Structure formats: C-alpha cells, structure tokens
All heavy atoms as a GROMACS GRO file, in nm:
protein
  608
    1MET      N    1   2.728  -0.614  -3.644
    1MET     CA    2   2.788  -0.620  -3.513
    1MET      C    3   2.682  -0.657  -3.415
    1MET      O    4   2.573  -0.593  -3.409
    1MET     CB    5   2.855  -0.487  -3.478
    1MET     CG    6   2.918  -0.487  -3.341
    1MET     SD    7   3.001  -0.329  -3.307
    1MET     CE    8   3.152  -0.397  -3.242
    2ALA      N    9   2.702  -0.755  -3.331
    2ALA     CA   10   2.606  -0.802  -3.232
    2ALA      C   11   2.607  -0.712  -3.112
    2ALA      O   12   2.707  -0.658  -3.074
    2ALA     CB   13   2.642  -0.945  -3.192
    3ALA      N   14   2.490  -0.704  -3.048
    3ALA     CA   15   2.479  -0.624  -2.927
    3ALA      C   16   2.543  -0.696  -2.812
    3ALA      O   17   2.540  -0.819  -2.804
    3ALA     CB   18   2.331  -0.597  -2.895
    4ILE      N   19   2.608  -0.620  -2.724
    4ILE     CA   20   2.662  -0.680  -2.605
    4ILE      C   21   2.565  -0.685  -2.495
    4ILE      O   22   2.500  -0.584  -2.461
    4ILE     CB   23   2.783  -0.594  -2.563
    4ILE    CG1   24   2.897  -0.606  -2.670
    4ILE    CG2   25   2.842  -0.646  -2.429
    4ILE    CD1   26   3.019  -0.522  -2.632
    5GLU      N   27   2.542  -0.808  -2.442
    5GLU     CA   28   2.455  -0.822  -2.329
    5GLU      C   29   2.500  -0.747  -2.209
    5GLU      O   30   2.616  -0.750  -2.178
    5GLU     CB   31   2.438  -0.968  -2.293
    5GLU     CG   32   2.329  -0.996  -2.196
    5GLU     CD   33   2.306  -1.144  -2.172
    5GLU    OE1   34   2.389  -1.228  -2.217
    5GLU    OE2   35   2.214  -1.179  -2.101
    6SER      N   36   2.409  -0.674  -2.135
    6SER     CA   37   2.452  -0.601  -2.023
    6SER      C   38   2.340  -0.605  -1.914
    6SER      O   39   2.220  -0.605  -1.948
    6SER     CB   40   2.470  -0.454  -2.065
    6SER     OG   41   2.486  -0.372  -1.945
    7PRO      N   42   2.377  -0.617  -1.787
    7PRO     CA   43   2.282  -0.621  -1.678
    7PRO      C   44   2.236  -0.478  -1.641
    7PRO      O   45   2.156  -0.462  -1.546
    7PRO     CB   46   2.355  -0.690  -1.572
    7PRO     CG   47   2.501  -0.644  -1.593
    7PRO     CD   48   2.517  -0.636  -1.741
    8CYS      N   49   2.286  -0.378  -1.703
    8CYS     CA   50   2.255  -0.238  -1.660
    8CYS      C   51   2.104  -0.207  -1.668
    8CYS      O   52   2.039  -0.243  -1.768
    8CYS     CB   53   2.332  -0.139  -1.750
    8CYS     SG   54   2.299   0.034  -1.708
    9ILE      N   55   2.053  -0.145  -1.563
    9ILE     CA   56   1.911  -0.108  -1.560
    9ILE      C   57   1.897   0.042  -1.536
    9ILE      O   58   1.795   0.091  -1.492
    9ILE     CB   59   1.830  -0.185  -1.453
    9ILE    CG1   60   1.883  -0.162  -1.318
    9ILE    CG2   61   1.832  -0.336  -1.490
    9ILE    CD1   62   1.794  -0.215  -1.212
   10LEU      N   63   2.004   0.113  -1.563
   10LEU     CA   64   2.007   0.264  -1.564
   10LEU      C   65   1.992   0.317  -1.418
   10LEU      O   66   1.941   0.427  -1.401
   10LEU     CB   67   1.911   0.325  -1.656
   10LEU     CG   68   1.932   0.283  -1.806
   10LEU    CD1   69   1.826   0.343  -1.891
   10LEU    CD2   70   2.067   0.330  -1.853
   11ILE      N   71   2.029   0.239  -1.318
   11ILE     CA   72   2.040   0.300  -1.181
   11ILE      C   73   2.189   0.281  -1.151
   11ILE      O   74   2.240   0.188  -1.102
   11ILE     CB   75   1.961   0.209  -1.081
   11ILE    CG1   76   1.813   0.208  -1.117
   11ILE    CG2   77   1.981   0.259  -0.938
   11ILE    CD1   78   1.722   0.128  -1.031
   12CYS      N   79   2.260   0.381  -1.191
   12CYS     CA   80   2.407   0.384  -1.183
   12CYS      C   81   2.452   0.459  -1.061
   12CYS      O   82   2.480   0.583  -1.068
   12CYS     CB   83   2.465   0.446  -1.309
   12CYS     SG   84   2.407   0.358  -1.455
   13SER      N   85   2.463   0.391  -0.950
   13SER     CA   86   2.509   0.449  -0.826
   13SER      C   87   2.570   0.334  -0.745
   13SER      O   88   2.517   0.229  -0.735
   13SER     CB   89   2.388   0.504  -0.750
   13SER     OG   90   2.434   0.570  -0.634
   14ILE      N   91   2.689   0.362  -0.696
   14ILE     CA   92   2.768   0.260  -0.629
   14ILE      C   93   2.745   0.259  -0.473
   14ILE      O   94   2.746   0.365  -0.409
   14ILE     CB   95   2.917   0.273  -0.654
   14ILE    CG1   96   2.951   0.271  -0.805
   14ILE    CG2   97   3.002   0.170  -0.580
   14ILE    CD1   98   2.914   0.142  -0.872
   15ASP      N   99   2.716   0.147  -0.421
   15ASP     CA  100   2.703   0.123  -0.278
   15ASP      C  101   2.842   0.137  -0.221
   15ASP      O  102   2.933   0.049  -0.245
   15ASP     CB  103   2.640  -0.009  -0.244
   15ASP     CG  104   2.628  -0.045  -0.100
   15ASP    OD1  105   2.643   0.046  -0.015
   15ASP    OD2  106   2.607  -0.162  -0.071
   16MET      N  107   2.867   0.233  -0.134
   16MET     CA  108   3.002   0.254  -0.079
   16MET      C  109   3.043   0.140   0.019
   16MET      O  110   3.163   0.121   0.029
   16MET     CB  111   3.004   0.395   0.001
   16MET     CG  112   2.972   0.510  -0.096
   16MET     SD  113   3.074   0.512  -0.247
   16MET     CE  114   3.229   0.562  -0.179
   17LYS      N  115   2.951   0.072   0.075
   17LYS     CA  116   2.987  -0.037   0.167
   17LYS      C  117   3.036  -0.158   0.088
   17LYS      O  118   3.135  -0.217   0.130
   17LYS     CB  119   2.860  -0.074   0.248
   17LYS     CG  120   2.884  -0.183   0.347
   17LYS     CD  121   2.757  -0.214   0.423
   17LYS     CE  122   2.776  -0.333   0.520
   17LYS     NZ  123   2.652  -0.369   0.580
   18THR      N  124   2.972  -0.194  -0.018
   18THR     CA  125   3.013  -0.317  -0.093
   18THR      C  126   3.090  -0.294  -0.215
   18THR      O  127   3.158  -0.380  -0.263
   18THR     CB  128   2.887  -0.396  -0.132
   18THR    OG1  129   2.811  -0.317  -0.227
   18THR    CG2  130   2.800  -0.437  -0.018
   19GLY      N  131   3.075  -0.175  -0.277
   19GLY     CA  132   3.144  -0.147  -0.398
   19GLY      C  133   3.067  -0.186  -0.520
   19GLY      O  134   3.117  -0.175  -0.630
   20TYR      N  135   2.943  -0.233  -0.501
   20TYR     CA  136   2.862  -0.280  -0.617
   20TYR      C  137   2.759  -0.175  -0.651
   20TYR      O  138   2.712  -0.104  -0.568
   20TYR     CB  139   2.786  -0.412  -0.573
   20TYR     CG  140   2.874  -0.521  -0.540
   20TYR    CD1  141   2.838  -0.609  -0.434
   20TYR    CD2  142   2.993  -0.554  -0.609
   20TYR    CE1  143   2.924  -0.715  -0.396
   20TYR    CE2  144   3.070  -0.662  -0.575
   20TYR     CZ  145   3.036  -0.746  -0.466
   20TYR     OH  146   3.111  -0.852  -0.434
   21CYS      N  147   2.726  -0.173  -0.780
   21CYS     CA  148   2.620  -0.084  -0.832
   21CYS      C  149   2.491  -0.128  -0.775
   21CYS      O  150   2.453  -0.246  -0.775
   21CYS     CB  151   2.623  -0.088  -0.987
   21CYS     SG  152   2.486   0.004  -1.056
   22PHE      N  153   2.406  -0.031  -0.730
   22PHE     CA  154   2.271  -0.063  -0.677
   22PHE      C  155   2.180  -0.131  -0.783
   22PHE      O  156   2.102  -0.211  -0.751
   22PHE     CB  157   2.202   0.063  -0.627
   22PHE     CG  158   2.259   0.116  -0.505
   22PHE    CD1  159   2.338   0.231  -0.507
   22PHE    CD2  160   2.226   0.067  -0.384
   22PHE    CE1  161   2.386   0.281  -0.392
   22PHE    CE2  162   2.273   0.118  -0.262
   22PHE     CZ  163   2.354   0.226  -0.269
   23GLY      N  164   2.205  -0.087  -0.905
   23GLY     CA  165   2.118  -0.136  -1.017
   23GLY      C  166   2.157  -0.270  -1.072
   23GLY      O  167   2.068  -0.358  -1.086
   24CYS      N  168   2.286  -0.292  -1.098
   24CYS     CA  169   2.326  -0.415  -1.169
   24CYS      C  170   2.413  -0.508  -1.084
   24CYS      O  171   2.424  -0.622  -1.114
   24CYS     CB  172   2.398  -0.381  -1.299
   24CYS     SG  173   2.552  -0.304  -1.282
   25GLY      N  174   2.479  -0.457  -0.982
   25GLY     CA  175   2.566  -0.538  -0.902
   25GLY      C  176   2.704  -0.544  -0.943
   25GLY      O  177   2.793  -0.610  -0.878
   26ARG      N  178   2.741  -0.479  -1.051
   26ARG     CA  179   2.886  -0.480  -1.094
   26ARG      C  180   2.968  -0.375  -1.015
   26ARG      O  181   2.913  -0.283  -0.962
   26ARG     CB  182   2.898  -0.448  -1.242
   26ARG     CG  183   2.828  -0.552  -1.331
   26ARG     CD  184   2.836  -0.516  -1.478
   26ARG     NE  185   2.755  -0.394  -1.506
   26ARG     CZ  186   2.750  -0.333  -1.615
   26ARG    NH1  187   2.837  -0.376  -1.718
   26ARG    NH2  188   2.677  -0.229  -1.642
   27THR      N  189   3.099  -0.399  -1.017
   27THR     CA  190   3.191  -0.302  -0.959
   27THR      C  191   3.217  -0.192  -1.064
   27THR      O  192   3.192  -0.209  -1.187
   27THR     CB  193   3.326  -0.362  -0.917
   27THR    OG1  194   3.388  -0.406  -1.034
   27THR    CG2  195   3.304  -0.479  -0.822
   28GLN      N  196   3.277  -0.081  -1.022
   28GLN     CA  197   3.314   0.024  -1.114
   28GLN      C  198   3.408  -0.032  -1.219
   28GLN      O  199   3.402   0.002  -1.342
   28GLN     CB  200   3.373   0.146  -1.045
   28GLN     CG  201   3.278   0.227  -0.968
   28GLN     CD  202   3.335   0.347  -0.896
   28GLN    OE1  203   3.446   0.336  -0.840
   28GLN    NE2  204   3.268   0.453  -0.895
   29GLY      N  205   3.504  -0.108  -1.178
   29GLY     CA  206   3.598  -0.166  -1.269
   29GLY      C  207   3.538  -0.255  -1.374
   29GLY      O  208   3.572  -0.252  -1.493
   30GLU      N  209   3.440  -0.340  -1.335
   30GLU     CA  210   3.366  -0.427  -1.428
   30GLU      C  211   3.289  -0.345  -1.523
   30GLU      O  212   3.283  -0.378  -1.640
   30GLU     CB  213   3.281  -0.521  -1.345
   30GLU     CG  214   3.362  -0.627  -1.274
   30GLU     CD  215   3.275  -0.701  -1.170
   30GLU    OE1  216   3.163  -0.661  -1.134
   30GLU    OE2  217   3.327  -0.806  -1.120
   31ILE      N  218   3.222  -0.236  -1.473
   31ILE     CA  219   3.145  -0.158  -1.563
   31ILE      C  220   3.226  -0.087  -1.670
   31ILE      O  221   3.195  -0.093  -1.786
   31ILE     CB  222   3.067  -0.048  -1.480
   31ILE    CG1  223   2.963  -0.112  -1.391
   31ILE    CG2  224   3.002   0.057  -1.570
   31ILE    CD1  225   2.902  -0.022  -1.285
   32SER      N  226   3.342  -0.031  -1.634
   32SER     CA  227   3.430   0.031  -1.726
   32SER      C  228   3.496  -0.062  -1.822
   32SER      O  229   3.526  -0.025  -1.938
   32SER     CB  230   3.533   0.120  -1.656
   32SER     OG  231   3.620   0.041  -1.577
   33ALA      N  232   3.520  -0.185  -1.783
   33ALA     CA  233   3.586  -0.282  -1.871
   33ALA      C  234   3.488  -0.372  -1.944
   33ALA      O  235   3.532  -0.461  -2.024
   33ALA     CB  236   3.684  -0.374  -1.788
   34TRP      N  237   3.360  -0.358  -1.920
   34TRP     CA  238   3.256  -0.448  -1.977
   34TRP      C  239   3.271  -0.469  -2.120
   34TRP      O  240   3.262  -0.584  -2.173
   34TRP     CB  241   3.122  -0.394  -1.938
   34TRP     CG  242   3.013  -0.500  -1.953
   34TRP    CD1  243   2.918  -0.502  -2.054
   34TRP    CD2  244   2.983  -0.609  -1.867
   34TRP    NE1  245   2.831  -0.609  -2.028
   34TRP    CE2  246   2.872  -0.676  -1.919
   34TRP    CE3  247   3.045  -0.658  -1.754
   34TRP    CZ2  248   2.823  -0.790  -1.859
   34TRP    CZ3  249   2.999  -0.770  -1.697
   34TRP    CH2  250   2.885  -0.837  -1.743
   35ILE      N  251   3.284  -0.365  -2.202
   35ILE     CA  252   3.289  -0.379  -2.347
   35ILE      C  253   3.417  -0.455  -2.397
   35ILE      O  254   3.410  -0.514  -2.503
   35ILE     CB  255   3.281  -0.235  -2.410
   35ILE    CG1  256   3.236  -0.260  -2.559
   35ILE    CG2  257   3.403  -0.157  -2.403
   35ILE    CD1  258   3.176  -0.135  -2.613
   36GLU      N  259   3.518  -0.455  -2.318
   36GLU     CA  260   3.644  -0.522  -2.355
   36GLU      C  261   3.649  -0.667  -2.314
   36GLU      O  262   3.734  -0.742  -2.355
   36GLU     CB  263   3.766  -0.444  -2.295
   36GLU     CG  264   3.774  -0.301  -2.345
   36GLU     CD  265   3.864  -0.217  -2.257
   36GLU    OE1  266   3.911  -0.262  -2.156
   36GLU    OE2  267   3.871  -0.099  -2.290
   37MET      N  268   3.556  -0.705  -2.226
   37MET     CA  269   3.553  -0.844  -2.179
   37MET      C  270   3.502  -0.940  -2.282
   37MET      O  271   3.422  -0.905  -2.372
   37MET     CB  272   3.461  -0.854  -2.056
   37MET     CG  273   3.516  -0.785  -1.931
   37MET     SD  274   3.394  -0.806  -1.798
   37MET     CE  275   3.472  -0.712  -1.672
   38THR      N  276   3.537  -1.063  -2.270
   38THR     CA  277   3.490  -1.171  -2.359
   38THR      C  278   3.346  -1.207  -2.319
   38THR      O  279   3.304  -1.177  -2.202
   38THR     CB  280   3.575  -1.298  -2.349
   38THR    OG1  281   3.563  -1.352  -2.218
   38THR    CG2  282   3.723  -1.272  -2.388
   39SER      N  283   3.267  -1.270  -2.400
   39SER     CA  284   3.133  -1.314  -2.363
   39SER      C  285   3.142  -1.410  -2.238
   39SER      O  286   3.052  -1.393  -2.157
   39SER     CB  287   3.070  -1.384  -2.482
   39SER     OG  288   3.050  -1.298  -2.589
   40GLN      N  289   3.231  -1.490  -2.236
   40GLN     CA  290   3.250  -1.583  -2.120
   40GLN      C  291   3.277  -1.506  -1.990
   40GLN      O  292   3.218  -1.533  -1.892
   40GLN     CB  293   3.366  -1.683  -2.144
   40GLN     CG  294   3.390  -1.781  -2.031
   40GLN     CD  295   3.263  -1.869  -2.004
   40GLN    OE1  296   3.190  -1.904  -2.101
   40GLN    NE2  297   3.242  -1.900  -1.881
   41GLN      N  298   3.362  -1.404  -1.992
   41GLN     CA  299   3.390  -1.326  -1.872
   41GLN      C  300   3.259  -1.255  -1.828
   41GLN      O  301   3.230  -1.250  -1.709
   41GLN     CB  302   3.504  -1.221  -1.903
   41GLN     CG  303   3.633  -1.280  -1.915
   41GLN     CD  304   3.740  -1.178  -1.964
   41GLN    OE1  305   3.716  -1.099  -2.054
   41GLN    NE2  306   3.856  -1.176  -1.895
   42ARG      N  307   3.185  -1.201  -1.924
   42ARG     CA  308   3.066  -1.129  -1.891
   42ARG      C  309   2.960  -1.224  -1.833
   42ARG      O  310   2.896  -1.191  -1.728
   42ARG     CB  311   3.005  -1.059  -2.011
   42ARG     CG  312   3.088  -0.935  -2.056
   42ARG     CD  313   3.016  -0.849  -2.159
   42ARG     NE  314   2.998  -0.920  -2.284
   42ARG     CZ  315   3.075  -0.907  -2.382
   42ARG    NH1  316   3.190  -0.835  -2.376
   42ARG    NH2  317   3.053  -0.973  -2.499
   43ARG      N  318   2.947  -1.343  -1.887
   43ARG     CA  319   2.854  -1.445  -1.831
   43ARG      C  320   2.891  -1.481  -1.695
   43ARG      O  321   2.806  -1.499  -1.606
   43ARG     CB  322   2.845  -1.566  -1.925
   43ARG     CG  323   2.764  -1.547  -2.050
   43ARG     CD  324   2.738  -1.675  -2.118
   43ARG     NE  325   2.856  -1.739  -2.170
   43ARG     CZ  326   2.912  -1.715  -2.288
   43ARG    NH1  327   2.853  -1.635  -2.373
   43ARG    NH2  328   3.018  -1.776  -2.326
   44GLU      N  329   3.027  -1.501  -1.665
   44GLU     CA  330   3.063  -1.541  -1.531
   44GLU      C  331   3.031  -1.432  -1.430
   44GLU      O  332   2.978  -1.461  -1.316
   44GLU     CB  333   3.218  -1.568  -1.529
   44GLU     CG  334   3.250  -1.699  -1.602
   44GLU     CD  335   3.402  -1.713  -1.623
   44GLU    OE1  336   3.482  -1.626  -1.579
   44GLU    OE2  337   3.447  -1.806  -1.685
   45ILE      N  338   3.053  -1.308  -1.465
   45ILE     CA  339   3.014  -1.196  -1.373
   45ILE      C  340   2.865  -1.191  -1.358
   45ILE      O  341   2.814  -1.178  -1.244
   45ILE     CB  342   3.074  -1.064  -1.425
   45ILE    CG1  343   3.226  -1.066  -1.414
   45ILE    CG2  344   3.012  -0.948  -1.344
   45ILE    CD1  345   3.295  -0.953  -1.480
   46MET      N  346   2.787  -1.204  -1.466
   46MET     CA  347   2.647  -1.198  -1.459
   46MET      C  348   2.583  -1.309  -1.370
   46MET      O  349   2.485  -1.286  -1.303
   46MET     CB  350   2.583  -1.199  -1.597
   46MET     CG  351   2.604  -1.066  -1.669
   46MET     SD  352   2.546  -1.056  -1.833
   46MET     CE  353   2.374  -1.071  -1.811
   47ALA      N  354   2.648  -1.422  -1.360
   47ALA     CA  355   2.608  -1.531  -1.277
   47ALA      C  356   2.621  -1.498  -1.133
   47ALA      O  357   2.546  -1.545  -1.047
   47ALA     CB  358   2.684  -1.658  -1.310
   48GLU      N  359   2.714  -1.407  -1.098
   48GLU     CA  360   2.736  -1.361  -0.955
   48GLU      C  361   2.644  -1.252  -0.915
   48GLU      O  362   2.634  -1.223  -0.796
   48GLU     CB  363   2.884  -1.316  -0.943
   48GLU     CG  364   2.986  -1.420  -0.967
   48GLU     CD  365   3.124  -1.361  -0.959
   48GLU    OE1  366   3.144  -1.253  -0.908
   48GLU    OE2  367   3.215  -1.431  -1.013
   49LEU      N  368   2.590  -1.179  -1.009
   49LEU     CA  369   2.513  -1.056  -0.972
   49LEU      C  370   2.396  -1.071  -0.878
   49LEU      O  371   2.382  -0.987  -0.792
   49LEU     CB  372   2.473  -0.982  -1.102
   49LEU     CG  373   2.587  -0.941  -1.191
   49LEU    CD1  374   2.534  -0.868  -1.316
   49LEU    CD2  375   2.689  -0.856  -1.122
   50PRO      N  376   2.313  -1.175  -0.891
   50PRO     CA  377   2.202  -1.189  -0.800
   50PRO      C  378   2.248  -1.196  -0.649
   50PRO      O  379   2.192  -1.133  -0.563
   50PRO     CB  380   2.133  -1.316  -0.840
   50PRO     CG  381   2.161  -1.324  -0.992
   50PRO     CD  382   2.302  -1.275  -0.999
   51ALA      N  383   2.352  -1.273  -0.625
   51ALA     CA  384   2.407  -1.282  -0.489
   51ALA      C  385   2.463  -1.148  -0.446
   51ALA      O  386   2.448  -1.110  -0.330
   51ALA     CB  387   2.513  -1.390  -0.482
   52ARG      N  388   2.533  -1.078  -0.532
   52ARG     CA  389   2.591  -0.954  -0.501
   52ARG      C  390   2.478  -0.853  -0.463
   52ARG      O  391   2.491  -0.775  -0.366
   52ARG     CB  392   2.671  -0.890  -0.615
   52ARG     CG  393   2.797  -0.961  -0.645
   52ARG     CD  394   2.865  -0.890  -0.762
   52ARG     NE  395   2.986  -0.957  -0.800
   52ARG     CZ  396   3.063  -0.904  -0.891
   52ARG    NH1  397   3.033  -0.792  -0.954
   52ARG    NH2  398   3.176  -0.970  -0.924
   53LEU      N  399   2.373  -0.850  -0.540
   53LEU     CA  400   2.269  -0.753  -0.516
   53LEU      C  401   2.194  -0.780  -0.381
   53LEU      O  402   2.140  -0.681  -0.324
   53LEU     CB  403   2.164  -0.754  -0.628
   53LEU     CG  404   2.211  -0.691  -0.763
   53LEU    CD1  405   2.117  -0.719  -0.870
   53LEU    CD2  406   2.232  -0.540  -0.742
   54GLU      N  407   2.209  -0.898  -0.333
   54GLU     CA  408   2.150  -0.924  -0.193
   54GLU      C  409   2.229  -0.855  -0.086
   54GLU      O  410   2.182  -0.835   0.025
   54GLU     CB  411   2.146  -1.076  -0.174
   54GLU     CG  412   2.044  -1.148  -0.254
   54GLU     CD  413   1.901  -1.112  -0.227
   54GLU    OE1  414   1.869  -1.087  -0.103
   54GLU    OE2  415   1.820  -1.101  -0.320
   55THR      N  416   2.357  -0.818  -0.116
   55THR     CA  417   2.441  -0.756  -0.014
   55THR      C  418   2.441  -0.606  -0.015
   55THR      O  419   2.493  -0.546   0.083
   55THR     CB  420   2.588  -0.809  -0.031
   55THR    OG1  421   2.641  -0.754  -0.152
   55THR    CG2  422   2.593  -0.957  -0.032
   56VAL      N  423   2.385  -0.542  -0.114
   56VAL     CA  424   2.384  -0.398  -0.115
   56VAL      C  425   2.272  -0.341  -0.033
   56VAL      O  426   2.174  -0.412  -0.012
   56VAL     CB  427   2.378  -0.344  -0.262
   56VAL    CG1  428   2.495  -0.381  -0.346
   56VAL    CG2  429   2.247  -0.375  -0.330
   57GLU      N  430   2.284  -0.219   0.010
   57GLU     CA  431   2.177  -0.155   0.083
   57GLU      C  432   2.055  -0.150  -0.006
   57GLU      O  433   2.072  -0.147  -0.132
   57GLU     CB  434   2.215  -0.016   0.128
   57GLU     CG  435   2.327  -0.016   0.226
   57GLU     CD  436   2.374   0.126   0.265
   57GLU    OE1  437   2.311   0.217   0.220
   57GLU    OE2  438   2.469   0.135   0.339
   58ARG      N  439   1.946  -0.143   0.044
   58ARG     CA  440   1.823  -0.149  -0.036
   58ARG      C  441   1.793  -0.020  -0.117
   58ARG      O  442   1.728  -0.028  -0.222
   58ARG     CB  443   1.700  -0.173   0.052
   58ARG     CG  444   1.699  -0.311   0.098
   58ARG     CD  445   1.676  -0.404  -0.017
   58ARG     NE  446   1.692  -0.545   0.022
   58ARG     CZ  447   1.735  -0.641  -0.056
   58ARG    NH1  448   1.767  -0.616  -0.179
   58ARG    NH2  449   1.742  -0.768  -0.017
   59ARG      N  450   1.848   0.090  -0.077
   59ARG     CA  451   1.819   0.216  -0.146
   59ARG      C  452   1.954   0.286  -0.182
   59ARG      O  453   2.040   0.290  -0.099
   59ARG     CB  454   1.727   0.309  -0.073
   59ARG     CG  455   1.593   0.252  -0.047
   59ARG     CD  456   1.499   0.356   0.013
   59ARG     NE  457   1.559   0.413   0.133
   59ARG     CZ  458   1.517   0.515   0.194
   59ARG    NH1  459   1.414   0.581   0.146
   59ARG    NH2  460   1.578   0.567   0.304
   60PRO      N  461   1.963   0.343  -0.297
   60PRO     CA  462   2.084   0.423  -0.328
   60PRO      C  463   2.090   0.541  -0.235
   60PRO      O  464   1.985   0.588  -0.182
   60PRO     CB  465   2.061   0.475  -0.467
   60PRO     CG  466   1.949   0.388  -0.525
   60PRO     CD  467   1.868   0.341  -0.412
   61ARG      N  468   2.210   0.590  -0.207
   61ARG     CA  469   2.230   0.707  -0.123
   61ARG      C  470   2.176   0.833  -0.183
   61ARG      O  471   2.152   0.931  -0.116
   61ARG     CB  472   2.380   0.723  -0.087
   61ARG     CG  473   2.428   0.607  -0.007
   61ARG     CD  474   2.577   0.625   0.016
   61ARG     NE  475   2.629   0.503   0.078
   61ARG     CZ  476   2.644   0.486   0.208
   61ARG    NH1  477   2.624   0.588   0.290
   61ARG    NH2  478   2.696   0.376   0.254
   62ARG      N  479   2.161   0.835  -0.318
   62ARG     CA  480   2.106   0.953  -0.384
   62ARG      C  481   1.978   0.909  -0.460
   62ARG      O  482   1.967   0.796  -0.496
   62ARG     CB  483   2.206   1.013  -0.472
   62ARG     CG  484   2.247   0.934  -0.592
   62ARG     CD  485   2.342   1.009  -0.676
   62ARG     NE  486   2.389   0.928  -0.784
   62ARG     CZ  487   2.330   0.905  -0.899
   62ARG    NH1  488   2.215   0.964  -0.928
   62ARG    NH2  489   2.384   0.834  -0.990
   63GLU      N  490   1.890   0.996  -0.475
   63GLU     CA  491   1.770   0.964  -0.554
   63GLU      C  492   1.794   0.946  -0.695
   63GLU      O  493   1.868   1.022  -0.757
   63GLU     CB  494   1.661   1.074  -0.528
   63GLU     CG  495   1.528   1.046  -0.584
   63GLU     CD  496   1.424   1.150  -0.552
   63GLU    OE1  497   1.456   1.268  -0.562
   63GLU    OE2  498   1.312   1.110  -0.524
   64THR      N  499   1.740   0.844  -0.758
   64THR     CA  500   1.757   0.816  -0.898
   64THR      C  501   1.648   0.884  -0.977
   64THR      O  502   1.545   0.916  -0.922
   64THR     CB  503   1.761   0.665  -0.926
   64THR    OG1  504   1.636   0.610  -0.895
   64THR    CG2  505   1.871   0.593  -0.852
   65ARG      N  506   1.668   0.898  -1.104
   65ARG     CA  507   1.567   0.946  -1.194
   65ARG      C  508   1.439   0.869  -1.181
   65ARG      O  509   1.329   0.916  -1.180
   65ARG     CB  510   1.617   0.962  -1.331
   65ARG     CG  511   1.521   1.015  -1.429
   65ARG     CD  512   1.587   1.034  -1.568
   65ARG     NE  513   1.502   1.092  -1.662
   65ARG     CZ  514   1.413   1.022  -1.739
   65ARG    NH1  515   1.407   0.894  -1.732
   65ARG    NH2  516   1.330   1.089  -1.818
   66ARG      N  517   1.456   0.740  -1.186
   66ARG     CA  518   1.336   0.646  -1.181
   66ARG      C  519   1.255   0.670  -1.058
   66ARG      O  520   1.135   0.673  -1.059
   66ARG     CB  521   1.390   0.502  -1.197
   66ARG     CG  522   1.270   0.402  -1.196
   66ARG     CD  523   1.330   0.266  -1.223
   66ARG     NE  524   1.372   0.251  -1.358
   66ARG     CZ  525   1.427   0.149  -1.410
   66ARG    NH1  526   1.458   0.045  -1.334
   66ARG    NH2  527   1.464   0.146  -1.534
   67SER      N  528   1.323   0.684  -0.942
   67SER     CA  529   1.253   0.701  -0.818
   67SER      C  530   1.183   0.833  -0.810
   67SER      O  531   1.070   0.844  -0.755
   67SER     CB  532   1.341   0.676  -0.694
   67SER     OG  533   1.442   0.770  -0.689
   68ARG      N  534   1.244   0.940  -0.868
   68ARG     CA  535   1.183   1.071  -0.875
   68ARG      C  536   1.056   1.065  -0.957
   68ARG      O  537   0.956   1.125  -0.914
   68ARG     CB  538   1.279   1.177  -0.935
   68ARG     CG  539   1.362   1.242  -0.833
   68ARG     CD  540   1.435   1.367  -0.891
   68ARG     NE  541   1.494   1.346  -1.024
   68ARG     CZ  542   1.612   1.295  -1.040
   68ARG    NH1  543   1.692   1.262  -0.945
   68ARG    NH2  544   1.663   1.283  -1.168
   69LEU      N  545   1.061   0.999  -1.073
   69LEU     CA  546   0.945   0.992  -1.157
   69LEU      C  547   0.835   0.914  -1.085
   69LEU      O  548   0.715   0.951  -1.095
   69LEU     CB  549   0.980   0.921  -1.287
   69LEU     CG  550   1.067   1.005  -1.384
   69LEU    CD1  551   1.110   0.918  -1.500
   69LEU    CD2  552   1.000   1.129  -1.428
   70ALA      N  553   0.869   0.805  -1.019
   70ALA     CA  554   0.764   0.730  -0.949
   70ALA      C  555   0.704   0.805  -0.833
   70ALA      O  556   0.578   0.801  -0.817
   70ALA     CB  557   0.829   0.598  -0.890
   71ARG      N  558   0.786   0.884  -0.765
   71ARG     CA  559   0.731   0.971  -0.658
   71ARG      C  560   0.641   1.072  -0.709
   71ARG      O  561   0.537   1.102  -0.656
   71ARG     CB  562   0.846   1.035  -0.578
   71ARG     CG  563   0.809   1.108  -0.454
   71ARG     CD  564   0.927   1.153  -0.373
   71ARG     NE  565   1.045   1.192  -0.440
   71ARG     CZ  566   1.070   1.318  -0.488
   71ARG    NH1  567   0.982   1.413  -0.459
   71ARG    NH2  568   1.178   1.348  -0.554
   72GLY      N  569   0.674   1.130  -0.826
   72GLY     CA  570   0.589   1.228  -0.888
   72GLY      C  571   0.456   1.171  -0.935
   72GLY      O  572   0.354   1.234  -0.924
   73ARG      N  573   0.454   1.052  -0.986
   73ARG     CA  574   0.330   0.984  -1.022
   73ARG      C  575   0.244   0.951  -0.901
   73ARG      O  576   0.125   0.969  -0.905
   73ARG     CB  577   0.364   0.848  -1.099
   73ARG     CG  578   0.406   0.871  -1.242
   73ARG     CD  579   0.410   0.743  -1.319
   73ARG     NE  580   0.499   0.646  -1.266
   73ARG     CZ  581   0.625   0.634  -1.303
   73ARG    NH1  582   0.674   0.712  -1.390
   73ARG    NH2  583   0.704   0.547  -1.240
   74GLU      N  584   0.306   0.912  -0.786
   74GLU     CA  585   0.232   0.885  -0.669
   74GLU      C  586   0.161   1.016  -0.615
   74GLU      O  587   0.053   1.013  -0.565
   74GLU     CB  588   0.327   0.828  -0.562
   74GLU     CG  589   0.366   0.690  -0.588
   74GLU     CD  590   0.475   0.640  -0.493
   74GLU    OE1  591   0.513   0.716  -0.402
   74GLU    OE2  592   0.519   0.526  -0.512
   75ALA      N  593   0.234   1.125  -0.622
   75ALA     CA  594   0.182   1.255  -0.570
   75ALA      C  595   0.066   1.303  -0.650
   75ALA      O  596  -0.027   1.370  -0.599
   75ALA     CB  597   0.294   1.355  -0.567
   76THR      N  598   0.069   1.273  -0.781
   76THR     CA  599  -0.042   1.322  -0.869
   76THR      C  600  -0.154   1.220  -0.887
   76THR      O  601  -0.258   1.256  -0.938
   76THR     CB  602   0.011   1.357  -1.006
   76THR    OG1  603   0.073   1.246  -1.068
   76THR    CG2  604   0.112   1.476  -1.005
   77GLY      N  605  -0.133   1.100  -0.842
   77GLY     CA  606  -0.230   0.992  -0.859
   77GLY      C  607  -0.311   0.974  -0.748
   77GLY      O  608  -0.413   0.965  -0.702
   0.00000   0.00000   0.00000
C-alpha cells in the first residue's frame, strides 16, 4: 500500500478567521476527508495551500508543542 501524501506538519490548530489550519492550510472538512480523496483531489487542494497560508494569522491562538520546545531551548541556550 502506497503512502498518502499529506501537507500536515503537526501544527493542528484552526484559524477561526479563515477556517484554515495554521500548519497546512486545509479546512477541517478537508483534513477529515483527506484519506478518502483521490490523488487528483489532494493535488488540487495542495496547489491552493500556499495562497491560503498567506491569509491566516501568523501565530496560532494556542501554543503548539513545537513552539513550547523552541521556547525551552531558547531559555536554556
């Protein structure tokens, strides 16, 4: 079985203003239906993601695990 390509970068938090994920730019509906989509459907959505990510706020409303770890490294470094 082939792996399904995904834009997920493990920053799973939705921008309430745009409805797009801060990390990947997909909507909640797209995220939940991703595995059921055809390769063509996924490619079409992925082509839109860079433009979508330009419209989201720069920071998630809640702190992500990645940002906590980075902050911890800065404090100890």
